[in-house]
TORKOL-4160 file (C-alpha; in steps of 0.2 Angstrom, whole numbers, padded with zeros to 4 digits, m for minus):
237
<pt num="1" X="0069" Y="m0091" Z="m0054"/>
<pt num="2" X="0054" Y="m0091" Z="m0042"/>
<pt num="3" X="0059" Y="m0092" Z="m0024"/>
<pt num="4" X="0049" Y="m0099" Z="m0010"/>
<pt num="5" X="0053" Y="m0086" Z="0003"/>
<pt num="6" X="0043" Y="m0093" Z="0018"/>
<pt num="7" X="0042" Y="m0111" Z="0016"/>
<pt num="8" X="0049" Y="m0127" Z="0007"/>
<pt num="9" X="0040" Y="m0132" Z="m0008"/>
<pt num="10" X="0041" Y="m0150" Z="m0004"/>
<pt num="11" X="0023" Y="m0155" Z="m0008"/>
<pt num="12" X="0023" Y="m0170" Z="0004"/>
<pt num="13" X="0028" Y="m0160" Z="0019"/>
<pt num="14" X="0015" Y="m0147" Z="0015"/>
<pt num="15" X="0001" Y="m0160" Z="0015"/>
<pt num="16" X="0006" Y="m0167" Z="0032"/>
<pt num="17" X="0012" Y="m0152" Z="0042"/>
<pt num="18" X="0007" Y="m0134" Z="0046"/>
<pt num="19" X="0017" Y="m0121" Z="0036"/>
<pt num="20" X="0028" Y="m0110" Z="0047"/>
<pt num="21" X="0030" Y="m0092" Z="0043"/>
<pt num="22" X="0044" Y="m0082" Z="0051"/>
<pt num="23" X="0039" Y="m0065" Z="0059"/>
<pt num="24" X="0053" Y="m0057" Z="0068"/>
<pt num="25" X="0058" Y="m0069" Z="0082"/>
<pt num="26" X="0041" Y="m0078" Z="0082"/>
<pt num="27" X="0036" Y="m0092" Z="0072"/>
<pt num="28" X="0017" Y="m0092" Z="0068"/>
<pt num="29" X="0010" Y="m0109" Z="0061"/>
<pt num="30" X="m0005" Y="m0110" Z="0050"/>
<pt num="31" X="m0015" Y="m0125" Z="0046"/>
<pt num="32" X="m0014" Y="m0132" Z="0029"/>
<pt num="33" X="m0029" Y="m0128" Z="0017"/>
<pt num="34" X="m0036" Y="m0146" Z="0017"/>
<pt num="35" X="m0040" Y="m0146" Z="0036"/>
<pt num="36" X="m0059" Y="m0143" Z="0036"/>
<pt num="37" X="m0059" Y="m0137" Z="0054"/>
<pt num="38" X="m0048" Y="m0122" Z="0051"/>
<pt num="39" X="m0055" Y="m0106" Z="0045"/>
<pt num="40" X="m0052" Y="m0101" Z="0027"/>
<pt num="41" X="m0038" Y="m0088" Z="0025"/>
<pt num="42" X="m0043" Y="m0071" Z="0018"/>
<pt num="43" X="m0032" Y="m0061" Z="0007"/>
<pt num="44" X="m0031" Y="m0042" Z="0009"/>
<pt num="45" X="m0049" Y="m0038" Z="0003"/>
<pt num="46" X="m0066" Y="m0045" Z="0006"/>
<pt num="47" X="m0078" Y="m0042" Z="m0008"/>
<pt num="48" X="m0097" Y="m0046" Z="m0006"/>
<pt num="49" X="m0105" Y="m0038" Z="m0021"/>
<pt num="50" X="m0102" Y="m0028" Z="m0037"/>
<pt num="51" X="m0110" Y="m0012" Z="m0032"/>
<pt num="52" X="m0103" Y="0005" Z="m0029"/>
<pt num="53" X="m0106" Y="0003" Z="m0010"/>
<pt num="54" X="m0091" Y="0005" Z="0001"/>
<pt num="55" X="m0082" Y="m0011" Z="0006"/>
<pt num="56" X="m0070" Y="m0015" Z="0020"/>
<pt num="57" X="m0054" Y="m0024" Z="0020"/>
<pt num="58" X="m0052" Y="m0041" Z="0026"/>
<pt num="59" X="m0035" Y="m0040" Z="0034"/>
<pt num="60" X="m0030" Y="m0030" Z="0049"/>
<pt num="61" X="m0014" Y="m0025" Z="0058"/>
<pt num="62" X="m0013" Y="m0042" Z="0067"/>
<pt num="63" X="m0023" Y="m0053" Z="0055"/>
<pt num="64" X="m0016" Y="m0055" Z="0037"/>
<pt num="65" X="m0010" Y="m0069" Z="0026"/>
<pt num="66" X="0006" Y="m0076" Z="0032"/>
<pt num="67" X="0011" Y="m0091" Z="0022"/>
<pt num="68" X="0010" Y="m0097" Z="0004"/>
<pt num="69" X="m0005" Y="m0108" Z="0007"/>
<pt num="70" X="m0018" Y="m0107" Z="m0007"/>
<pt num="71" X="m0031" Y="m0095" Z="m0003"/>
<pt num="72" X="m0047" Y="m0089" Z="m0011"/>
<pt num="73" X="m0044" Y="m0076" Z="m0024"/>
<pt num="74" X="m0053" Y="m0059" Z="m0022"/>
<pt num="75" X="m0055" Y="m0044" Z="m0032"/>
<pt num="76" X="m0046" Y="m0028" Z="m0026"/>
<pt num="77" X="m0056" Y="m0013" Z="m0023"/>
<pt num="78" X="m0051" Y="0005" Z="m0028"/>
<pt num="79" X="m0050" Y="0020" Z="m0016"/>
<pt num="80" X="m0059" Y="0036" Z="m0019"/>
<pt num="81" X="m0069" Y="0049" Z="m0009"/>
<pt num="82" X="m0061" Y="0041" Z="0007"/>
<pt num="83" X="m0069" Y="0024" Z="0003"/>
<pt num="84" X="m0065" Y="0007" Z="m0004"/>
<pt num="85" X="m0076" Y="0003" Z="m0019"/>
<pt num="86" X="m0079" Y="m0011" Z="m0031"/>
<pt num="87" X="m0075" Y="m0008" Z="m0049"/>
<pt num="88" X="m0088" Y="m0011" Z="m0062"/>
<pt num="89" X="m0075" Y="m0016" Z="m0075"/>
<pt num="90" X="m0075" Y="m0032" Z="m0084"/>
<pt num="91" X="m0056" Y="m0032" Z="m0087"/>
<pt num="92" X="m0044" Y="m0038" Z="m0073"/>
<pt num="93" X="m0026" Y="m0042" Z="m0071"/>
<pt num="94" X="m0022" Y="m0058" Z="m0062"/>
<pt num="95" X="m0010" Y="m0057" Z="m0047"/>
<pt num="96" X="m0001" Y="m0074" Z="m0043"/>
<pt num="97" X="0010" Y="m0079" Z="m0029"/>
<pt num="98" X="0027" Y="m0081" Z="m0038"/>
<pt num="99" X="0032" Y="m0095" Z="m0025"/>
<pt num="100" X="0017" Y="m0106" Z="m0030"/>
<pt num="101" X="0009" Y="m0098" Z="m0045"/>
<pt num="102" X="m0007" Y="m0098" Z="m0035"/>
<pt num="103" X="m0020" Y="m0085" Z="m0040"/>
<pt num="104" X="m0022" Y="m0073" Z="m0025"/>
<pt num="105" X="m0031" Y="m0058" Z="m0031"/>
<pt num="106" X="m0037" Y="m0049" Z="m0047"/>
<pt num="107" X="m0033" Y="m0031" Z="m0050"/>
<pt num="108" X="m0047" Y="m0021" Z="m0059"/>
<pt num="109" X="m0043" Y="m0010" Z="m0075"/>
<pt num="110" X="m0054" Y="0004" Z="m0069"/>
<pt num="111" X="m0066" Y="0011" Z="m0082"/>
<pt num="112" X="m0065" Y="0029" Z="m0089"/>
<pt num="113" X="m0079" Y="0034" Z="m0078"/>
<pt num="114" X="m0070" Y="0028" Z="m0062"/>
<pt num="115" X="m0054" Y="0037" Z="m0067"/>
<pt num="116" X="m0064" Y="0053" Z="m0070"/>
<pt num="117" X="m0073" Y="0051" Z="m0054"/>
<pt num="118" X="m0056" Y="0049" Z="m0045"/>
<pt num="119" X="m0049" Y="0065" Z="m0053"/>
<pt num="120" X="m0065" Y="0075" Z="m0049"/>
<pt num="121" X="m0064" Y="0069" Z="m0031"/>
<pt num="122" X="m0046" Y="0075" Z="m0030"/>
<pt num="123" X="m0050" Y="0092" Z="m0037"/>
<pt num="124" X="m0064" Y="0094" Z="m0024"/>
<pt num="125" X="m0052" Y="0089" Z="m0010"/>
<pt num="126" X="m0039" Y="0101" Z="m0017"/>
<pt num="127" X="m0049" Y="0116" Z="m0013"/>
<pt num="128" X="m0049" Y="0113" Z="0006"/>
<pt num="129" X="m0031" Y="0105" Z="0006"/>
<pt num="130" X="m0023" Y="0120" Z="m0002"/>
<pt num="131" X="m0029" Y="0131" Z="0013"/>
<pt num="132" X="m0023" Y="0118" Z="0025"/>
<pt num="133" X="m0008" Y="0125" Z="0036"/>
<pt num="134" X="0009" Y="0117" Z="0035"/>
<pt num="135" X="0008" Y="0111" Z="0054"/>
<pt num="136" X="m0009" Y="0102" Z="0050"/>
<pt num="137" X="m0001" Y="0093" Z="0036"/>
<pt num="138" X="0014" Y="0088" Z="0047"/>
<pt num="139" X="0001" Y="0080" Z="0059"/>
<pt num="140" X="m0006" Y="0070" Z="0045"/>
<pt num="141" X="0012" Y="0064" Z="0041"/>
<pt num="142" X="0015" Y="0059" Z="0060"/>
<pt num="143" X="0000" Y="0048" Z="0059"/>
<pt num="144" X="0005" Y="0041" Z="0042"/>
<pt num="145" X="0022" Y="0036" Z="0049"/>
<pt num="146" X="0013" Y="0028" Z="0064"/>
<pt num="147" X="0002" Y="0018" Z="0053"/>
<pt num="148" X="0017" Y="0011" Z="0043"/>
<pt num="149" X="0026" Y="0006" Z="0059"/>
<pt num="150" X="0010" Y="m0003" Z="0066"/>
<pt num="151" X="0008" Y="m0012" Z="0049"/>
<pt num="152" X="0026" Y="m0015" Z="0046"/>
<pt num="153" X="0025" Y="m0034" Z="0046"/>
<pt num="154" X="0009" Y="m0034" Z="0037"/>
<pt num="155" X="0016" Y="m0024" Z="0022"/>
<pt num="156" X="0032" Y="m0035" Z="0022"/>
<pt num="157" X="0021" Y="m0051" Z="0021"/>
<pt num="158" X="0011" Y="m0044" Z="0007"/>
<pt num="159" X="0026" Y="m0039" Z="m0003"/>
<pt num="160" X="0033" Y="m0056" Z="m0002"/>
<pt num="161" X="0017" Y="m0065" Z="m0006"/>
<pt num="162" X="0013" Y="m0054" Z="m0021"/>
<pt num="163" X="0031" Y="m0051" Z="m0028"/>
<pt num="164" X="0041" Y="m0067" Z="m0022"/>
<pt num="165" X="0054" Y="m0057" Z="m0012"/>
<pt num="166" X="0062" Y="m0064" Z="0003"/>
<pt num="167" X="0055" Y="m0058" Z="0019"/>
<pt num="168" X="0071" Y="m0049" Z="0023"/>
<pt num="169" X="0071" Y="m0040" Z="0006"/>
<pt num="170" X="0053" Y="m0035" Z="0009"/>
<pt num="171" X="0056" Y="m0028" Z="0026"/>
<pt num="172" X="0070" Y="m0018" Z="0018"/>
<pt num="173" X="0058" Y="m0011" Z="0006"/>
<pt num="174" X="0045" Y="m0006" Z="0019"/>
<pt num="175" X="0059" Y="0002" Z="0030"/>
<pt num="176" X="0065" Y="0013" Z="0015"/>
<pt num="177" X="0047" Y="0018" Z="0013"/>
<pt num="178" X="0045" Y="0022" Z="0031"/>
<pt num="179" X="0061" Y="0033" Z="0031"/>
<pt num="180" X="0054" Y="0043" Z="0016"/>
<pt num="181" X="0038" Y="0046" Z="0027"/>
<pt num="182" X="0049" Y="0051" Z="0042"/>
<pt num="183" X="0058" Y="0063" Z="0031"/>
<pt num="184" X="0042" Y="0071" Z="0025"/>
<pt num="185" X="0038" Y="0075" Z="0044"/>
<pt num="186" X="0050" Y="0090" Z="0041"/>
<pt num="187" X="0038" Y="0098" Z="0029"/>
<pt num="188" X="0039" Y="0115" Z="0038"/>
<pt num="189" X="0057" Y="0116" Z="0034"/>
<pt num="190" X="0055" Y="0110" Z="0016"/>
<pt num="191" X="0040" Y="0122" Z="0012"/>
<pt num="192" X="0050" Y="0138" Z="0017"/>
<pt num="193" X="0051" Y="0152" Z="0004"/>
<pt num="194" X="0067" Y="0161" Z="m0001"/>
<pt num="195" X="0073" Y="0179" Z="0000"/>
<pt num="196" X="0087" Y="0186" Z="m0010"/>
<pt num="197" X="0093" Y="0204" Z="m0010"/>
<pt num="198" X="0097" Y="0206" Z="m0029"/>
<pt num="199" X="0102" Y="0225" Z="m0028"/>
<pt num="200" X="0101" Y="0240" Z="m0017"/>
<pt num="201" X="0083" Y="0242" Z="m0011"/>
<pt num="202" X="0077" Y="0227" Z="m0021"/>
<pt num="203" X="0074" Y="0209" Z="m0016"/>
<pt num="204" X="0067" Y="0194" Z="m0023"/>
<pt num="205" X="0055" Y="0182" Z="m0014"/>
<pt num="206" X="0049" Y="0165" Z="m0018"/>
<pt num="207" X="0034" Y="0156" Z="m0012"/>
<pt num="208" X="0029" Y="0138" Z="m0012"/>
<pt num="209" X="0010" Y="0136" Z="m0016"/>
<pt num="210" X="0000" Y="0120" Z="m0020"/>
<pt num="211" X="m0002" Y="0118" Z="m0039"/>
<pt num="212" X="m0016" Y="0106" Z="m0040"/>
<pt num="213" X="m0020" Y="0087" Z="m0044"/>
<pt num="214" X="m0006" Y="0076" Z="m0049"/>
<pt num="215" X="m0004" Y="0058" Z="m0053"/>
<pt num="216" X="0010" Y="0045" Z="m0051"/>
<pt num="217" X="0014" Y="0028" Z="m0059"/>
<pt num="218" X="0024" Y="0017" Z="m0047"/>
<pt num="219" X="0035" Y="0003" Z="m0053"/>
<pt num="220" X="0028" Y="m0014" Z="m0046"/>
<pt num="221" X="0045" Y="m0021" Z="m0041"/>
<pt num="222" X="0047" Y="m0008" Z="m0027"/>
<pt num="223" X="0031" Y="m0011" Z="m0017"/>
<pt num="224" X="0037" Y="m0003" Z="0000"/>
<pt num="225" X="0046" Y="0013" Z="m0004"/>
<pt num="226" X="0041" Y="0018" Z="m0022"/>
<pt num="227" X="0022" Y="0020" Z="m0019"/>
<pt num="228" X="0025" Y="0029" Z="m0003"/>
<pt num="229" X="0038" Y="0042" Z="m0010"/>
<pt num="230" X="0027" Y="0051" Z="m0022"/>
<pt num="231" X="0013" Y="0051" Z="m0010"/>
<pt num="232" X="0023" Y="0060" Z="0004"/>
<pt num="233" X="0031" Y="0072" Z="m0009"/>
<pt num="234" X="0014" Y="0078" Z="m0016"/>
<pt num="235" X="0007" Y="0079" Z="0002"/>
<pt num="236" X="0020" Y="0093" Z="0006"/>
<pt num="237" X="0015" Y="0103" Z="m0010"/>
């Protein structure tokens, strides 16, 4: 059963009154989509053309979709070489808001060339990353944890709109992902080698070294913590 996590599905009340969306102890009200004077809501991404040029995200830490009001669907870019890019594919997966069944975004099924480019980019980055000190990696994780905290409500809202979870459940997902990232800050401890004296005048040592490019397939139902977990685990390797 689809659940309306943020508002009542009473059509009459939606047409007459702004839709409330609870954020912590505050209630933020947004105008209904049929009010011509209100600016049109923007989803997470703003796509202007179908080229390989870098694109920017349409949402920010403080400005993001916060209700189930109908919005203009957008095409999700993919991330490679530290840039968001438009896919050249002609095949997309529609993403609907489970509470209203409104189309909110389209997810590209990236081409073989785009997948190859992503792997090549990771292989180039690995050469430098494998030489990065553990303490420098730890600083990156400190920054990652900070970004999750700054965008906590933004991530939870996206989880609810895209998956139909209640806001409380979505916040729990993001919290678990945050906890995984916080645990990864202890990378210097996790990356220690081991020393074992196996006999007189003989000892065995183990070393942890970067192996190379890896991939991860994350379940869609765990938006907050499942994608974060493999990312931070690979970062420590």
